[in-house]
Every structure is written in structure tokens, then in C-alpha cells.
C-alpha positions as CSV (number, residue, x, y, z in Angstrom):
1,X,-61.6,26.8,59.1
2,X,-58.4,25.7,60.9
3,X,-55.8,23.3,59.5
4,X,-55.1,21.1,62.1
5,X,-52.3,18.7,60.7
6,X,-49.8,20.1,58.2
7,X,-46.5,17.9,57.4
8,X,-43.4,19.9,57.0
9,X,-40.9,18.5,54.5
10,X,-37.4,19.0,55.7
11,X,-35.0,19.5,52.8
12,X,-31.2,19.3,52.7
13,X,-29.1,22.0,54.0
14,X,-27.6,24.8,51.6
15,X,-24.1,23.7,52.5
16,X,-24.6,19.8,51.6
17,X,-26.0,20.8,48.3
18,X,-23.6,23.4,47.3
19,X,-20.7,20.8,48.1
20,X,-22.8,17.9,46.1
21,X,-22.8,20.3,43.0
22,X,-19.6,21.1,43.3
23,X,-18.3,17.3,43.1
24,X,-20.6,16.6,40.8
25,X,-18.8,19.4,38.3
26,X,-15.2,18.6,39.1
27,X,-16.1,14.7,38.3
28,X,-17.6,15.5,34.9
29,X,-14.8,18.2,34.4
30,X,-12.3,15.5,35.1
31,X,-14.1,13.1,32.7
32,X,-14.3,15.5,29.5
33,X,-10.7,16.7,30.1
34,X,-9.5,13.1,30.4
35,X,-11.2,11.9,27.2
36,X,-10.3,15.6,25.1
37,X,-6.5,15.5,26.1
38,X,-6.0,11.9,26.5
39,X,-5.5,11.2,29.6
40,X,-7.2,7.7,29.9
41,X,-5.1,6.3,27.2
42,X,-6.5,4.6,23.9
43,X,-9.1,2.2,23.8
44,X,-8.2,0.9,20.5
45,X,-5.6,-1.7,19.5
46,X,-3.1,-0.2,16.8
47,X,0.4,-1.9,15.4
48,X,3.2,0.1,15.6
49,X,5.7,-1.1,13.3
50,X,9.2,-0.3,12.9
51,X,12.4,-1.4,10.9
52,X,14.7,-2.8,13.9
53,X,17.6,-4.0,11.4
54,X,18.5,-5.3,7.9
55,X,20.8,-7.4,6.5
56,X,21.2,-7.8,2.9
57,X,23.9,-9.5,0.9
58,X,25.6,-8.5,-2.1
59,X,24.9,-12.3,-4.2
60,X,22.5,-12.6,-7.1
61,X,19.9,-12.5,-6.7
62,X,20.4,-10.5,-3.7
63,X,19.0,-12.1,-0.4
64,X,18.8,-11.3,3.8
65,X,16.4,-10.3,6.1
66,X,14.5,-7.1,7.0
67,X,13.9,-7.2,10.9
68,X,10.4,-6.0,11.8
69,X,9.3,-4.8,15.4
70,X,5.8,-4.4,16.4
71,X,5.6,-2.2,19.8
72,X,1.9,-1.7,19.4
73,X,-1.0,-3.6,20.6
74,X,-2.5,-5.2,17.2
75,X,-0.8,-7.8,15.0
76,X,-0.4,-6.7,11.3
77,X,0.9,-8.4,8.4
78,X,3.5,-7.5,5.7
79,X,1.6,-6.7,2.4
80,X,4.5,-5.6,0.0
81,X,8.2,-5.0,0.1
82,X,9.9,-2.4,-2.4
83,X,13.8,-2.3,-2.4
84,X,15.5,0.4,-4.4
85,X,19.2,0.3,-5.3
86,X,21.2,0.5,-8.5
87,X,18.6,3.1,-9.9
88,X,15.9,0.5,-10.2
89,X,12.9,-0.2,-7.7
90,X,12.1,-3.6,-7.6
91,X,8.8,-4.2,-5.8
92,X,6.8,-7.1,-4.6
93,X,3.2,-7.5,-3.2
94,X,2.5,-10.5,-1.2
95,X,-0.9,-12.4,-2.1
96,X,-3.3,-12.4,0.6
97,X,-2.7,-16.5,1.1
98,X,1.0,-15.6,2.1
99,X,0.2,-12.7,4.3
100,X,-0.7,-14.6,7.7
101,X,3.0,-16.1,7.4
102,X,4.6,-13.1,7.7
103,X,2.7,-11.5,10.5
104,X,4.0,-9.2,13.0
105,X,2.8,-10.5,16.5
106,X,2.1,-7.2,19.1
107,X,4.9,-6.9,21.2
108,X,7.1,-8.9,19.4
109,X,10.0,-8.8,16.2
110,X,9.6,-11.0,13.1
111,X,12.9,-11.5,10.4
112,X,11.1,-10.8,7.2
113,X,13.5,-13.3,4.5
114,X,13.3,-11.8,1.0
115,X,13.6,-15.1,-0.3
116,X,10.3,-16.3,1.6
117,X,7.6,-17.8,0.0
118,X,5.1,-15.3,-1.4
119,X,7.6,-12.5,-1.9
120,X,8.4,-12.3,-5.7
121,X,10.2,-9.4,-6.9
122,X,9.4,-7.7,-9.9
123,X,11.8,-7.2,-11.8
124,X,13.7,-10.2,-10.2
125,X,16.7,-8.9,-7.6
126,X,20.1,-8.7,-9.5
127,X,23.3,-8.4,-7.4
128,X,24.5,-5.5,-5.9
129,X,28.2,-4.9,-5.0
130,X,29.4,-5.2,-1.4
131,X,28.8,-1.2,0.2
132,X,26.4,-0.2,-2.5
133,X,23.5,2.0,-0.6
134,X,19.8,0.6,-0.9
135,X,16.7,2.1,0.3
136,X,13.2,0.4,0.6
137,X,9.6,0.4,2.3
138,X,7.1,-2.1,4.0
139,X,3.8,-2.3,3.2
140,X,1.9,-3.3,6.4
141,X,-1.8,-4.8,6.7
142,X,-2.8,-1.6,9.0
143,X,-2.0,0.6,5.9
144,X,1.3,1.9,7.3
145,X,4.5,1.9,5.0
146,X,7.9,1.3,6.9
147,X,11.2,3.2,5.4
148,X,14.3,1.6,5.7
149,X,17.7,2.2,4.5
150,X,21.1,0.0,4.8
151,X,24.1,-0.9,2.5
152,X,24.8,-4.3,1.2
153,X,27.2,-6.4,2.7
């Protein structure tokens, strides 16, 4: 018995197969390294808040502004303000209904007025001496806390 019509299949050459395997390995290694080492950046929106300046007067009650800068890619609202001077800690929790007015939009600055609607300190702010040092912090809706210091004008 004779086999008369045998079809042969042609395969790719071993050199081309090796080049393709090396290319696939390199692409996979670059993708994995990119995610592990953060080469491709972040795919999430984050608010990055910092206090750019403070200007608080020594009046009775103390009034002024705190300038907050957001260099992140997400908005964040100010949820609380703490001010410490004269050995007393003054705390203001801002109701969620008033937080929309105190939102720092992404890529911009916001001047927070200590006499703004929704900011009520407990105990009530008392007069300070000009040149007296103060410190404090701002709470943000993203869970962050921003510290600041200064002197009364």
C-alpha cells in the first residue's frame, strides 16, 4: 500500500519564533514594572490640600482667613477647623449642609473665612494679642488633616 498524497505543513522558522517570544516577554515585563513602580501614574483622583497662608487678626473675636490650596485632581470640602492659642483649643465642626460652600476645587485656592456661615467655634473665640502665636489644623472631607501656624496681626 502506497501513500500518494501527503500534505506537509510549514511552520514558522525557529528564529522568528524566538523573536516573537522575546518581544512578548519584554512587553509583559514593562507592563508589570510600570504598575509595580508607578511609572504609569495614578488612575485615581486625589485631593492634595495645603495651607498657603494665614491672616488672622487679634480682634475680639479673632477673625481672618486661611488660604487653602488644592494641587490634586479631586475636590475636597473643609469639614472642621481647630485653632489653638493662649492655651485654649477652639474647635469648629462644620455641618455637612455648609460644606459645599467650603469646597476647595481641584487645581485652585480657597480663602476660608473664620466668620463664614457654618463655622461656629466652641468655646467662642476670644481676642488675642498682636504678635501672639497660634497653631491649628483643618479637617477635609477626604479624611486628611492640614496643619498650620502663624501669628496674630
